VOGU-3710 file (C-alpha; in Angstrom, 3 decimals, decimal comma):
1> xxxxxxxxxx> 197,313/107,034/349,588  199,907/106,070/346,748  203,355/105,898/347,788  204,756/107,071/344,356  202,261/110,104/343,291  200,320/111,054/346,607  196,780/109,997/345,250  194,622/107,686/346,884  193,675/104,528/345,754  190,848/103,020/346,859
11> xxxxxxxxxx> 188,011/100,318/345,103  187,801/100,296/341,737  184,536/99,894/340,695  184,199/98,872/336,329  181,146/99,126/334,203  180,851/97,009/331,083  178,794/97,223/328,116  179,934/94,354/325,759  177,583/95,346/322,953  174,854/96,951/321,391
21> xxxxxxxxxx> 172,445/94,142/321,883  173,587/93,166/325,139  174,507/95,601/328,544  176,090/94,007/331,032  177,151/96,233/334,471  178,961/94,860/336,903  180,510/96,849/339,953  182,840/95,338/342,691  183,326/97,680/345,230  185,507/94,765/347,321
31> xxxxxxxxxx> 189,120/95,830/347,651  191,963/94,136/345,539  194,239/91,874/346,808  198,207/92,677/345,565  199,438/89,049/346,660  202,446/88,525/343,870  200,717/84,561/343,430  197,742/86,962/342,194  196,665/86,128/338,652  194,080/87,970/337,007
41> xxxxxxxxxx> 191,848/84,685/336,185  191,181/85,072/340,330  187,773/86,799/339,648  187,021/89,628/342,299  190,083/90,284/343,911  191,016/94,277/343,364  194,164/96,019/344,080  194,440/98,562/347,180  197,902/100,587/347,491  199,409/102,143/350,899
51> xxxxxxxxxx> 200,999/104,660/351,559  204,043/104,019/353,024  203,403/106,680/355,355  200,229/105,112/357,049  201,670/102,754/359,405  201,064/103,217/362,931  203,571/106,488/364,318  202,973/107,915/367,246  203,128/112,137/366,763  206,216/112,017/368,821
61> xxxxxxxxxx> 208,552/109,657/366,796  211,350/110,693/365,024  213,025/108,515/361,957  216,643/109,400/360,233  215,979/110,704/357,117  218,111/108,397/355,132  216,166/105,659/357,023  213,076/107,126/356,072  214,431/107,947/352,125  215,439/104,236/352,186
71> xxxxxxxxxx> 212,130/102,682/352,714  210,216/104,794/350,793  212,745/104,314/348,039  212,246/100,176/348,645  208,159/100,523/348,495  208,242/102,397/345,688  210,500/100,285/343,635  208,098/97,560/345,321  205,173/99,043/343,690  206,187/99,771/339,924
81> xxxxxxxxxx> 208,003/96,022/339,883  204,417/95,462/341,440  202,844/96,283/338,368  205,633/95,429/335,842  204,864/91,564/336,714  201,276/92,292/336,089  201,793/94,180/332,654  203,523/91,695/331,549  200,936/89,235/332,076  198,806/91,510/330,498
91> xxxxxxxxxx> 200,807/91,721/327,283  200,761/87,937/327,435  196,575/88,184/327,500  196,840/90,651/324,785  199,160/88,938/322,609  197,634/85,359/322,685  194,235/87,421/321,719  195,913/88,940/319,035  195,276/92,865/320,775  196,785/95,691/319,407
101> xxxxxxxxxx> 196,241/97,609/322,281  197,037/101,437/322,791  197,272/103,600/325,748  195,746/107,083/325,781  197,397/109,765/327,600  196,767/113,685/328,025  195,618/116,474/330,135  191,913/116,949/331,009  189,906/118,439/328,389  192,293/117,499/325,300
111> xxxxxxxxxx> 189,475/115,738/323,680  190,466/112,133/324,343  186,506/110,786/324,005  185,896/112,966/321,348  188,967/111,416/319,506  187,637/107,723/320,569  184,220/108,392/319,044  185,759/109,657/316,436  188,148/106,818/315,907  184,953/104,468/316,651
121> xxxxxxxxxx> 182,612/106,110/313,704  185,744/106,533/311,543  186,376/102,447/311,306  182,751/101,791/310,869  182,102/100,863/307,293  178,078/99,848/306,846  177,275/99,815/310,498  180,334/97,563/311,936  183,717/98,088/312,492  186,856/96,643/310,481
131> xxxxxxxxxx> 187,554/94,735/313,226  186,759/94,263/316,508  186,910/96,752/319,146  187,009/97,782/322,766  187,222/100,787/324,966  188,399/100,678/328,677  187,561/104,389/330,171  189,625/105,453/333,500  187,862/108,457/335,394  188,068/109,159/338,985
141> xxxxxxxxxx> 184,135/109,106/339,178  181,349/108,789/337,346  180,401/106,947/333,719  180,070/110,244/331,682  182,566/109,193/328,979  182,127/105,445/329,149  178,405/106,535/328,157  179,720/108,768/325,669  181,265/105,793/323,690  178,139/103,325/324,484
151> xxxxxxxxxx> 176,190/105,608/322,668  178,354/104,752/319,583  177,919/101,487/319,934  181,092/100,128/320,816  181,926/97,863/323,858  183,002/99,728/326,709  184,069/99,469/330,462  184,021/102,109/333,110  186,825/102,271/335,764  187,033/104,924/338,174
161> xxxxxxxxxx> 189,766/104,834/340,065  188,600/107,045/343,295  191,284/109,393/344,435  193,502/107,661/342,254  195,288/109,986/339,491  195,918/106,700/337,178  195,198/103,272/335,998  197,395/100,571/336,568  197,992/97,225/335,268  195,928/95,651/337,593
171> xxxxxxxxxx> 192,793/97,589/337,431  193,570/96,929/333,223  193,650/93,420/333,712  190,598/92,988/335,284  188,453/95,165/333,566  189,531/92,945/330,435  187,675/90,063/331,479  184,565/91,873/330,508  185,386/91,525/326,915  185,736/87,657/326,560
181> xxxxxxxxxx> 184,735/87,895/322,908  187,741/90,919/321,539  190,291/88,898/320,058  192,162/90,299/316,414  191,285/93,451/316,551  192,492/96,572/318,798  191,426/97,980/322,754  191,791/101,410/323,094  192,388/102,602/327,312  191,736/106,070/327,813
191> xxxxxxxxxx> 193,959/107,070/331,045  193,188/109,371/333,486  193,652/112,671/332,655  197,236/113,338/333,961  200,619/114,215/332,338  202,410/113,513/335,269  201,626/109,943/336,751  200,472/107,986/334,488  203,781/108,143/332,218  205,449/105,502/335,143
201> xxxxxxxxxx> 202,677/103,052/334,895  203,448/99,964/332,081  199,463/98,510/331,892  200,993/96,110/328,717  200,180/98,074/325,916  201,877/98,213/322,692  201,705/101,650/322,481  201,295/105,268/324,334  199,642/107,917/323,286  200,034/111,605/324,093
211> xxxxxxxxxx> 197,559/113,996/323,201  197,963/117,542/323,090  195,001/119,939/321,888  195,808/123,442/320,741  194,282/125,251/323,625  197,061/123,728/325,523  200,771/125,519/325,499  202,673/124,750/322,634  205,561/123,866/325,651  203,775/120,849/327,102
221> xxxxxxxxxx> 206,261/118,549/326,176  209,580/120,323/328,236  207,236/120,899/331,102  205,848/117,019/331,247  208,874/115,787/330,169  208,297/111,812/331,004  205,280/111,478/329,426  206,262/113,184/326,289  209,667/110,963/326,193  207,679/107,368/327,037
231> xxxxxxxxxx> 205,185/107,432/324,230  205,621/106,320/320,578  202,876/108,811/319,118  202,081/112,418/320,008  198,694/113,862/318,301  197,844/117,546/318,265  194,067/117,682/318,313  192,264/120,268/317,718  193,892/121,973/314,498  190,194/123,842/313,649
241> xxxxxxxxxx> 190,869/126,147/316,248  194,291/127,063/315,188  193,202/130,222/313,580  191,992/131,398/317,189  194,337/130,424/319,583  198,042/131,225/320,148  199,624/127,953/319,182  202,980/127,489/317,748  202,484/123,741/316,142  205,913/124,123/314,639
251> xxxxxxxxxx> 207,516/124,581/317,887  205,777/122,207/320,433  206,712/119,515/317,933  210,192/120,264/318,305  210,370/120,564/321,798  208,490/117,108/321,623  211,105/115,499/319,603  214,033/117,085/322,190  212,496/114,922/324,277  212,331/112,052/322,631
261> xxxxxxxxxx> 214,063/112,495/319,115  211,568/109,322/317,370  208,611/110,227/318,132  205,981/110,104/315,497  203,174/113,396/314,851  200,115/113,192/313,850  198,191/116,423/313,785  193,926/116,416/313,168  190,821/117,134/314,523  188,486/114,768/316,210
271> xxxxxxxxxx> 185,638/117,399/315,749  186,202/118,238/312,288  187,857/114,809/311,286  190,251/117,030/309,441  193,974/114,719/309,259  191,898/111,325/311,179  193,177/109,242/308,363  196,600/108,693/309,616  195,348/108,015/313,008  192,959/105,551/311,317
281> xxxxxxxxxx> 195,956/104,460/309,656  197,792/103,978/312,597  195,470/101,363/314,635  195,055/99,397/311,373  198,907/98,933/310,692  198,725/97,703/314,152  196,298/95,195/314,100  197,582/93,508/310,447  201,114/93,936/312,932  199,668/91,979/315,907
291> xxxxxxxxxx> 197,588/89,458/313,429  200,604/88,750/311,373  202,973/87,878/314,668  200,152/85,616/315,986  200,295/83,641/312,348  203,532/83,736/312,544  204,001/82,129/316,263  201,599/79,611/315,342  203,560/78,035/312,228  206,349/77,832/314,092
301> xxxxxxxxxx> 208,290/80,629/312,310  209,672/82,532/315,431  210,955/79,748/316,722  214,358/79,399/316,241  215,359/83,178/316,911  214,273/86,545/318,960  211,294/88,514/317,879  212,218/90,649/314,852  212,303/94,289/315,140  209,579/96,693/314,230
311> xxxxxxxxxx> 210,116/97,758/310,360  213,579/98,671/310,337  214,233/102,651/309,740  214,761/103,725/305,887  218,187/103,660/305,787  220,476/106,364/305,325  223,070/106,460/302,104  226,850/106,217/302,954  229,526/107,491/300,590  231,182/104,313/300,360
321> xxxxxxxxxx> 230,469/100,825/301,139  232,582/98,397/303,650  232,401/95,710/306,104  229,389/95,483/307,798  229,374/97,334/311,084  227,833/97,468/314,524  227,916/100,455/316,241  226,193/100,334/320,432  226,210/104,530/320,526  226,294/106,659/323,608
331> xxxxxxxxxx> 225,156/106,058/327,377  222,431/108,224/326,714  219,369/108,495/324,175  221,621/105,166/323,016  220,599/103,940/319,899  222,546/101,203/317,739  223,453/101,475/313,665  224,141/98,346/311,614  225,938/99,191/308,065  225,195/96,841/304,781
341> xxxxxxxxxx> 227,449/97,414/302,422  227,136/101,268/301,434  223,303/101,783/304,034  223,020/102,666/307,306  220,401/101,616/309,829  219,892/103,800/312,880  217,618/102,405/315,451  215,459/104,932/317,543  216,543/105,883/320,335  216,775/103,248/323,076
351> xxxxxxxxxx> 216,387/105,001/326,234  219,642/105,917/328,881  221,478/103,058/329,768  221,974/104,124/333,387  218,653/102,050/333,428  218,634/98,466/333,799  215,474/98,121/331,214  217,356/100,220/328,651  220,216/98,241/328,771  218,707/94,827/328,221
361> xxxxxxxxxx> 216,934/96,243/325,413  220,305/96,897/324,081  221,292/93,761/324,545  217,657/92,369/322,457  218,179/94,816/319,494  221,920/93,987/319,160  220,582/90,508/318,881  216,797/91,005/316,622  218,770/93,668/314,191  221,291/90,936/313,243
371> xxxxxxxxxx> 218,946/88,306/312,422  216,459/91,038/310,839  219,838/92,131/308,371  220,525/88,624/308,042  224,031/90,324/308,475  227,280/89,164/310,757  229,444/91,813/312,083  232,746/92,279/310,577  233,445/95,192/312,874  231,915/96,249/315,924
381> xxxxxxxxxx> 232,253/100,165/316,945  231,621/102,006/320,166  232,383/104,552/322,474  235,994/105,618/323,624  234,430/105,719/327,625  235,241/102,702/329,155  232,317/102,319/331,250  228,681/102,952/329,476  227,134/99,026/329,352  227,118/100,078/325,222
391> xxxxxxxxxx> 230,682/99,725/325,736  230,866/96,568/327,550  228,069/95,167/325,140  230,338/96,440/322,234  233,583/93,897/323,877  231,757/91,233/324,387  230,669/91,315/320,363  233,768/92,030/319,153  235,195/88,631/321,569  232,372/86,659/320,544
401> xxxxxxxxxx> 232,447/86,918/316,837  236,512/87,633/317,166  236,205/90,511/315,385  238,148/94,232/315,280  236,744/96,599/317,825  237,237/100,402/317,009  236,590/102,762/320,101  235,791/106,414/318,608  235,967/109,491/320,932  232,313/110,849/321,951
411> xxxxxxxxxx> 232,891/114,615/319,735  235,003/112,560/316,647  231,544/110,530/316,219  229,251/113,650/316,565  231,156/115,271/313,569  231,103/111,746/311,952  227,347/111,695/312,624  227,045/115,221/310,157  229,753/113,457/307,581  227,865/110,115/306,924
421> xxxxxxxxxx> 224,786/111,819/306,876  225,558/114,302/304,001  228,143/112,439/302,456  230,585/114,695/302,781  234,038/113,016/301,135  236,865/115,622/302,507  238,396/116,861/305,679  236,126/119,315/307,489  235,701/121,548/310,640  233,731/120,309/313,306
431> xxxxxxxxxx> 231,818/122,252/316,168  230,516/119,832/318,482  228,448/121,947/321,713  227,204/119,806/323,774  226,872/118,524/327,495  229,931/116,770/328,251  232,019/113,363/326,658  235,032/112,126/327,683  238,457/113,391/325,900  241,193/111,210/325,332
441> xxxxxxxxxx> 242,847/113,405/328,276  240,042/112,106/330,776  238,963/115,458/330,968  235,183/116,292/330,127  234,348/118,142/327,089  231,603/119,544/325,246  232,921/122,620/323,065  235,388/121,572/320,884  236,675/122,514/317,837  237,706/119,932/315,612
451> xxxxxxxxxx> 239,823/119,167/311,765  238,094/115,380/310,900  239,345/113,401/307,670  237,107/110,310/307,958  238,975/108,211/310,894  241,686/110,943/311,830  241,132/114,009/313,716  242,410/116,470/315,612  241,490/119,168/318,065  242,142/122,691/316,964
461> xxxxxxxxxx> 240,415/124,110/320,231  238,248/124,674/322,741  236,057/126,684/325,696  237,714/127,734/328,399  237,100/125,557/330,911  234,843/125,891/333,785  235,006/123,834/337,262  231,954/121,589/338,449  231,769/121,885/341,709  229,915/118,727/343,282
471> xxxxxxxxxx> 231,189/116,912/339,239  227,808/115,695/338,103  225,368/117,599/340,432  226,703/120,962/338,494  225,225/119,450/335,371  221,868/119,096/337,321  221,959/122,145/339,048  222,856/125,508/336,845  222,877/127,728/339,689  226,390/125,745/340,409
481> xxxxxxxxxx> 227,617/126,698/336,966  226,804/130,585/337,847  228,645/129,781/341,163  231,625/128,757/339,336  231,228/131,362/337,143  231,410/133,928/339,741  234,281/132,234/341,021  236,467/132,324/338,214  235,223/136,002/337,422  236,767/136,772/341,408
491> xxxxxxxxxx> 233,667/137,471/342,709  233,135/134,401/345,362  231,086/136,580/348,046  228,685/137,255/345,586  227,624/132,963/345,651  226,327/132,838/349,229  224,628/136,306/348,445  222,643/135,041/345,051  221,968/131,605/345,717  220,864/131,970/349,428
501> xxxxxxxxxx> 217,755/129,475/348,848  220,045/126,623/348,619  221,536/125,138/351,109  224,535/123,952/349,758  226,120/127,575/348,637  228,491/128,355/351,278  229,926/124,545/350,749  230,436/125,031/346,823  231,940/128,624/347,881  234,282/126,991/350,073
511> xxxxxxxxxx> 235,115/123,818/347,394  235,927/126,614/344,671  237,747/129,131/346,671  239,688/125,319/348,175  240,242/124,126/344,964  242,083/127,724/344,053  243,687/127,113/346,769  244,869/123,463/345,934  245,710/124,189/342,282  247,859/127,744/343,442
521> xxxxxxxxxx> 250,043/125,456/345,267  250,214/123,009/342,516  251,080/125,167/339,856  247,215/124,340/338,219  243,840/126,085/337,804  242,934/123,945/340,631  241,942/120,196/342,058  237,430/120,911/340,898  236,544/119,043/337,331  236,087/120,939/334,679
531> xxxxxxxxxx> 234,222/120,751/331,849  234,848/122,885/328,649  231,263/122,054/327,288  228,499/124,320/325,434  225,922/123,176/327,259  226,954/124,032/330,877  227,893/127,411/330,086  224,490/127,902/328,971  223,412/126,521/332,153  225,796/128,956/333,838
541> xxxxxxxxxx> 223,931/131,924/331,705  220,639/130,622/333,360  221,811/130,875/336,640  223,095/134,757/336,953  220,090/135,321/335,189  218,022/133,711/337,729  215,832/131,544/335,436  216,516/128,241/336,237  218,231/126,580/339,494  217,550/123,556/339,192
551> xxxxxxxxxx> 217,182/120,388/336,528  214,083/118,329/336,120  215,065/117,087/332,854  217,823/117,346/330,635  218,833/120,514/328,478  215,938/122,721/330,924  217,802/125,621/331,206  218,764/126,011/327,630  215,442/125,351/326,660  214,485/127,734/328,873
561> xxxxxxxxxx> 216,893/130,430/327,373  215,778/129,344/323,982  211,931/130,164/324,697  213,043/133,498/326,345  215,000/134,888/323,640  212,462/133,914/320,701  209,586/135,513/322,964  212,070/138,785/323,428  213,283/138,639/320,087  216,595/139,343/318,582
571> xxxxxxxxxx> 219,174/141,845/319,919  222,849/142,246/318,518  225,639/140,812/319,345  228,321/142,175/321,882  231,388/142,025/320,114  233,682/142,784/323,100  231,932/139,665/324,682  234,461/136,967/324,445  238,317/136,610/324,231  240,050/134,121/321,776
581> xxxxxxxxxx> 243,910/132,994/322,459  245,603/130,095/321,517  242,688/128,351/319,965  240,693/128,714/323,834  237,372/130,493/323,320  236,687/132,067/326,358  233,217/133,856/326,909  234,100/135,322/330,438  233,221/138,683/329,334  229,754/138,181/328,319
591> xxxxxxxxxx> 229,266/136,145/331,447  230,505/139,433/333,252  228,276/141,386/331,976  224,865/138,844/332,383  225,836/138,663/336,052  226,257/142,467/336,459  222,792/142,388/334,566  220,780/140,959/337,184  222,219/143,128/340,199  222,517/141,273/343,178
601> xxxxxxxxxx> 221,071/142,940/346,076  224,276/142,597/348,997  223,922/143,300/352,530  227,332/144,773/354,747  226,838/146,430/358,260  223,113/145,655/358,431  222,512/147,464/355,282  221,165/146,444/351,845  223,111/147,643/348,897  223,594/146,682/345,305
611> xxxxxxxxxx> 226,539/145,812/343,699  228,174/148,084/341,322  227,126/147,480/337,899  229,770/147,433/335,005  227,872/150,263/332,675  229,278/148,532/329,328  228,731/150,831/326,375  227,473/150,013/323,116  230,105/148,910/320,763  230,365/150,853/317,333
621> xxxxxxxxxx> 228,345/148,803/314,993  225,996/147,221/317,791  222,364/148,113/317,678  220,785/149,454/320,679  218,338/146,650/321,347  221,811/145,693/322,739  221,671/147,090/325,772  219,888/146,415/328,942  216,319/147,515/328,878  215,250/150,431/331,031
631> xxxxxxxxxx> 212,580/148,368/332,873  215,092/146,106/334,822  216,993/149,432/336,021  215,736/150,605/339,373  213,066/153,094/339,710  211,638/151,686/336,189  207,659/151,610/336,755  207,244/147,960/336,602  206,957/145,729/338,942  210,096/143,928/340,175
641> xxxxxxxxxx> 209,115/140,561/338,435  208,538/142,038/335,250  211,790/144,318/335,637  213,433/140,771/336,278  211,942/138,951/333,580  212,984/141,751/331,169  216,741/141,155/331,939  216,345/137,580/331,824  214,408/137,618/328,183  217,088/140,237/327,383
651> xxxxxxxxxx> 219,847/138,602/328,741  219,313/135,281/327,340  219,247/137,177/323,264  221,941/138,475/324,052  223,558/135,499/325,210  222,492/133,511/321,964  223,996/136,344/319,207  227,135/136,205/321,316  228,017/133,203/321,614  227,395/132,205/318,109
661> xxxxxxxxxx> 229,647/135,330/316,552  232,473/134,307/318,644  232,244/130,154/317,572  231,778/131,700/313,972  234,951/133,702/314,403  236,444/130,691/315,937  235,134/129,140/313,209  237,088/131,512/310,743  240,418/131,599/312,467  240,427/127,689/312,000
671> xxxxxxxxxx> 239,249/127,720/308,345  242,094/130,904/307,432  244,957/128,112/309,309  243,511/124,959/307,590  241,869/126,034/304,063  239,305/124,426/305,156  235,471/126,379/304,625  233,076/123,182/305,084  232,094/122,905/308,942  229,724/120,108/310,651
681> xxxxxxxxxx> 228,343/121,036/313,593  226,340/118,249/316,383  225,667/117,714/319,579  222,610/118,262/322,296  223,630/122,128/322,215  223,019/122,362/317,945  219,216/121,645/318,559  218,959/125,446/319,476  217,139/126,746/316,844  218,041/129,735/317,385
691> xxxxxxxxxx> 221,936/129,861/318,495  222,056/127,843/315,116  220,015/130,034/312,974  222,699/133,166/313,871  225,645/130,639/314,066  224,661/130,052/309,981  224,018/133,050/308,777  228,108/134,493/310,955  229,582/131,209/309,188  228,213/132,821/305,591
701> xxxxxxxxxx> 229,726/136,121/306,307  232,860/134,350/306,954  232,449/132,086/303,680  232,028/129,007/305,546  229,736/126,458/304,895  227,489/125,052/307,557  226,195/120,991/308,061  223,671/120,711/310,023  222,256/116,752/311,206  219,045/116,302/309,022
711> xxxxxxxxxx> 217,537/112,471/309,260  218,350/112,747/312,827  218,518/114,622/315,905  222,119/116,284/316,355  221,877/114,827/320,277  223,674/111,681/321,199  220,696/109,716/319,135  223,052/109,576/315,974  226,349/108,877/318,153  226,389/105,215/316,377
721> xxxxxxxxxx> 226,177/106,859/312,680  229,442/108,465/313,604  230,341/105,686/315,420  229,896/102,950/312,317  231,492/105,878/309,633  234,356/105,850/311,507  234,990/102,222/311,662  234,321/101,672/307,907  236,517/104,741/307,321  239,396/103,118/310,033
731> xxxxxxxxxx> 238,946/99,852/307,759  239,459/101,416/304,564  242,278/103,545/305,431  244,169/100,229/307,319  243,019/98,258/304,179  245,101/101,180/302,099  248,163/100,731/303,997  248,714/97,102/304,627  248,239/97,274/300,208  251,080/100,139/300,412
741> xxxx> 253,255/98,019/302,633  252,368/95,161/300,094  253,798/97,285/296,905  256,797/98,841/298,400
//
């Protein structure tokens, strides 16, 4: 059994066909040897993964859980490290042959093999393909798919994985031996149908391409985020069936770009050929790139500097020019930005910098882009937070080049990115709405109302802070944020009742109560870490409504709430759902109403009862749709499960409209105080289309113009652009100040 995904990996069988005139069947039924010194030229040794739990343990043995976990992690790390070594070997072999290699990933039945058939036929001109082509077919059993490809005349190797649910680099390296003449062309690898395990196994390919068909749900990117995050291209297949199925193409693309903002998307029908040209062009461009790179390497053209990146993205035009700036971005969804004159180049997302591979990629990208743009930065910009690798890298470059280092607060950078993208030159109000960012006061920010004028900014207000019980754990476990809300509402006894299935519920309740006691003694609000984040407020709502208690990927709770809202339909905002005092926007009334709507069952003296529900009247002017659905009340004819779902959907819809209305009133008050009626909104929460549509309409009623992200995502991928723009503004303002002083 495989120690990562639980699949068994037995001996692997390869069946190859070199060309239409010569067929060669070669099967290997002996076990793979995964010695570290193994190379692919050692023909005949094939891999076999072992389960870390397969050791000889008698039934009465016991193990310390922590020790077992450490051993398991060690095995997983070893397995991935071993696969990565084989992947590196494959990558070298592919480069030596000038092969453009694509790894096709999907769930079963998405149409991968049909797409491969259409690809071979589409590339053929006059009976021959435009460039050499080979196919590897991965399946647990049979060679049916290989036979289909073989019928097109393309060389194919069938890899049967037995009980394994994915291909690995070692098997691919051996299969390559069956293509001795394949050079200066394309190798297409059809992985085993699976949207989970293949994401973690590098085969040495140039690109992972994920295929989703319209007969599947458009929420696949949210359910299987890892594989969509790893893919460079998403293909939506079977578009000829769109008239007959319920599939929201735009929503599928939106979900995919939340997981991977830079992912490219193609829509096609492998069956009819509609849209196939884009896919064939993608392959042709890839072959041209690898051929050009090989030619340059042979001529010694790339020996003097690191290899250049792929073609630079189109630059964004800035409102003004300045010295070259290098900005190293945020810790999550990391990008870099380089400015040249009045142009800003922003990289595709590199990854999250809690991963060593992403840190290495960030450092490499900084090196390569300077060579590619032929500029030396005169200013370096980074995040205010001292801990992320992006900050340390910026410090190293500033010291190396002896140039100024500009540290930019996270939410200031969010708003700066919108200002830069739209070419705004006047002061703006800014709503920075995300999960977390370090404030100058050392606190966790994330629901901020700012005034921004270039490098100058100030905080006008923030959301009412909530405790983060358990610190970072609260961001991954929305039930903890719900517990924090219940504590703030004085309903501590509900925490254990609502979240009885969570082993830590009692401890969290005690932690919250203890923090409040300590804070009361010190004259403060408590010793727990607190956050003003809108992302955490949405997490709390998800926990209270019972729709999501544990995160498997970032933003999952908020996405679920948005999807429920879209399915339910709009409800009128609850005008009593927020309070605004001294610049602090507090949604406690709304959260209390959401908590009431779920009617948690409590036990008192052995008797079951429902906690009292505050009967909130529908405010004047609000639609009756703002009232809780009757299907969610006791005695309704529908099942308890359907009633809970109806209540959750209603609550999600009320959350979106009420939060948008509260934010708009907050901004209107600031516009009246400052005289500024242009507002930029950014941060991960601004990817919520329902929320932003509501906000835009509310702001318009107050005479405020909303500016949102367009070319770049609103999340941390755009932070580097904001940092670069603010650094340019800083240099310009300092230059003006020096000029003023020199003329005194």
